[in-house]
N, C-alpha and C positions, 0 to 999 in steps of 0.2 A: 504493500500500500504506500503510495507516494504521499509526501507531506511537503507543504510550502509553509515555512515558519519565519515569522518576523519577530525579532527580539530588540526591544529598546529603541524603536524607530522614532527619531526626532527629525523634524524638518523645519528649517527656518528660511524665510525669505527676508533678507536683511535682518532687521531686529525683531521681526514678527515671527513667532513660533506657531506653526499651524498644526503640527503633530507633536504630542507630548509623551514620549516613551511608550509607544504602542507595542504591545505583545499580541501576536495572533498566530494561531495554527489552523491551517486549512488542510483537510484530508481529502484524498481522492474518492470519487464516486458519490459526491453530494452536490445538491443545488443549494447554494447559499444566497440569502438576500442581504444586501448591504444598504441600510437605510439611515438617514440622518437629515437634519435641516440643511438648507443652503449655507455653505461656508463651514460645514462641520469637518471637512477634510477628507471626504470620501474619494474624490477623484485623485487628489494628491497621494493618498494611500495606495490606490490601485496602480498609479503610475510608478510608485516605488516598488511595489510587489513584483512588477513585471519589468523592472530595470529600465524604464523609460525616463526615470527621474532619480537622481542620486539622493540618498538620505544624508542629512547633516551628520547624524550619528546613528549607530545601530546596524543591524545586519539582517538580510533576508537570505534564507537558504532553501534549496529544493533537494530533498533527500540528502541533506548534509553538505551539499555543494553550494558555494556562494552564487547568487543570481547575477550580481552586477558584472556586466561585460563578460559573461560566460556563455559562449555560443552553444555548448553542449546542453546547458540547462535551458537556454532561451528557446530552443526548438520545441520545448514542451509547453510553452506559455504563449497566450495571445491576449492582448488588451485591445479590444475593439472600441476605440474612443468615440465619444459623441462628436459628430461633425457639425460645423457651423460655418456658414458663408461669411460670417462677420469676423472670424479670427485672423484672416489674412495669411493663412497657412498655404504652403505649396500645393496641398491637395486641391484647393479651390480652383486652381487653374487647369486641373486635369479633367479629362472626360472620365466618365464612370468606368469604361472598359480599361483605361490606362491605370486608374486607381486600383482596380481589381487585379490587373496583371502584375503591378508592382507588389501588391499585398501578397500575391501567391509566391513571390520569390523569397519572402521572409519566413514562410511556413512550409517545412519539408513534407508535411502530410496533407497539403492542400488537396481538396477534392474538387476537381474541375467539373465533374458531372453534377455535384451538388450546387456549385456556383451557377451553372447553366440553368438548372431546375428552379432555383430560387429567383434568379433574375426574371425568368419567364413567369413564375407565379406572381411576383410582385409587380410585373409589368414595368420594370425599370428600363428607361431609355439609356442604353449604354453609350450612346453618342453625345449625350448631354453633359455639359460641364458640371462638376460638383457645385460650383457657385450658383448654378441656375436651378438646382433642385429645391423642391418644397421641403418643409421640415419633416414631413412624413417620409418622403423619398430618401432624405439623408439618413433617417433612422433605418430604413430598409437596407441601405448600403452597409451600415455598421453590422446589421444582423447577418447579411450575406458573408461578410468577412469573418465574423465570429464563428458561424456554423461551418463554413467551408474550410476554415483553417485546420480543423480536426485536432487542434491543440489539446493536450491532456487536461490542462488547466486553462479555462477560457473566461475572461472577464469582460462584462458588457456594462458600459456606462450609459445609463438612461436610454436603453434600446427602444422603448416604446414612446419616446417623446414625439409628439406630433402625429402619432398613428390614431386612426379612429378605433372605435370599440371592436369592430370586426377584425381589423388587422392586429390589434393587440391580442385578441383571443387566439388568432392564428399563430402569432409568435410563440405564445406559451404552449400551444399544441406542438409546434415544431421543436421547441426546446425539450419537451418531455419525450418526444419521439427519438430525438438524438441521444438524450440521456439514457433512455431505456435500451437503445440499440448498442451504445458504445460504453456507457459507464463513465463518460467524461465528467470532469468537475466544472461546474459553472458558478460564477459569482455575478449576480445581477444587482446593479445599483439602480434604484428606481424611487420615484416619489409617488407613484400610483400603487399604493401598498396593498389595498384590498384585492385587486385582481391578481397580484403576484402571490398572495399569502398561501393559496392552496398548493402551489408547486414548490414552495421553499421548504426544504427539509430543516435548515437552520437559518436563524436570523442573527445578523450582526448589527447592532445599533451603535453608530458613531455620534458623539456629542462633544462639541468644542475640542476636537482634536484628540479625543480619547475613546477607547472602546468601552462603552457603557455596559454592554451586555452581549454575550454570544451564547445562544441556547437553541436547543431543538424547538422548532416553532410550535408544535402541538403541546409540548411540555410547558412552554411559556404561557400559552392560552389557557391551559388547564389550571394554572395557579393564579390567574389574573381575574379580579372581580371589581365591580363597582358597587359600593355599599352606600345607601342613602337613607335618610330619615331624620327624625329629630336629633339635633346635635348631641344631646346627652346619651341617647340610645346608641348612636353611631360610635361615639367615643368609647363606650363600654364594649361594643362588639368588636372593635378593632384593636383593643389593647394588646400590645406586644407584637403587632404586625408591621410589616414594611409598608408605609403609607406614602402615596404620591397624589399630587394634583387635588388639593382640597377646593371645594366649591361651597359657597355659603349663600343662602337666600333666607333672610330673616333668621329664625331659629332652626331652620333646616340645613342639612349638611350632606355633601356627597364627597366620597373619596375613592381613589383607586388603591387596591391593595394587591401586593404580590406575595402569595403565601410561600413560606419556606418549607423544605422537606419535612413531612410529618405534621405540618400545621393544618388545622381545619378551622373553618368559621363556626364559632359556637352558636348553637341554636337557642332560641328563647328570647331573642331581642326583637323589638318591633322595628325592623329595618327591611329595606328592599335590597335584594342581592341579585346582581345581573352579571352574566358572563360578558367578556369584552372581545371585540375584534382586534386584530393586530394593529390596525390603524389607531384605535382608541388607546391601546397600550402604549404605542409610540408617542402619541400626544401627551399622555399622562407622564411619561418619562422625560420627554424633551421639551414640553411646553413650559410656560410659567407655572411654578408649583411651590407648594409648601410641603416639606418632607419631614417625616419623623421616623425613627427606628428605635 
């Protein structure tokens, strides 16, 4: 089983530190979701994990070998970055077919037949310049690169940005098909959390340049609850629990709790208890909050 491991990753741009001693282990054969607010450090982390950006300090290894400037390791990794016509990158002046041809030279396991099939399914105009593509078409190009790369560890940065709901649904179908067939590892960074939740085996939450949480998605949902009612009753019900995101309305109160192993919500209190979606958990953890432990 292959592992990609980051230890003590710090990244500074001038005096600003955007990643603060990040430790992260990714195992083969999983689909991970990487979520966080804008500016949390997600894209920076992905670029460091795949040797597209050097860390200020710390190290990333793949099966014990350093990732940075290591061709033997990099053949196993693909970071399909979000494309934007506003960045002024060299890619924008290329036609789609040129971009895909160059991408294929970087990935030794590139699947030309898959590239062709996806281009046809997405109805991509390969003669069009990257800079002239719509937001949705730009996303489709990044998806083609990610899937056709056949890289063992594949990272996608906002792959569904600009896609309509039908195209987003199709992307996740393609992702699951490829995962089931090959067992490749995928790390998907996305802001559209609910649609992705069902396919993410593990979720990684990044907040202010740190890994806030890395956990099996279902396990996280199974221990996450919203408890509401009269504030006195709520306070008694949540005593000793990890509490996030308090909300008050008069004498009423609502909180999100994350149960610890072996912990249960005590019955007998006049409170409402609701299960939470992954998006609600994320908001509770990364939104404005009052926290007690």
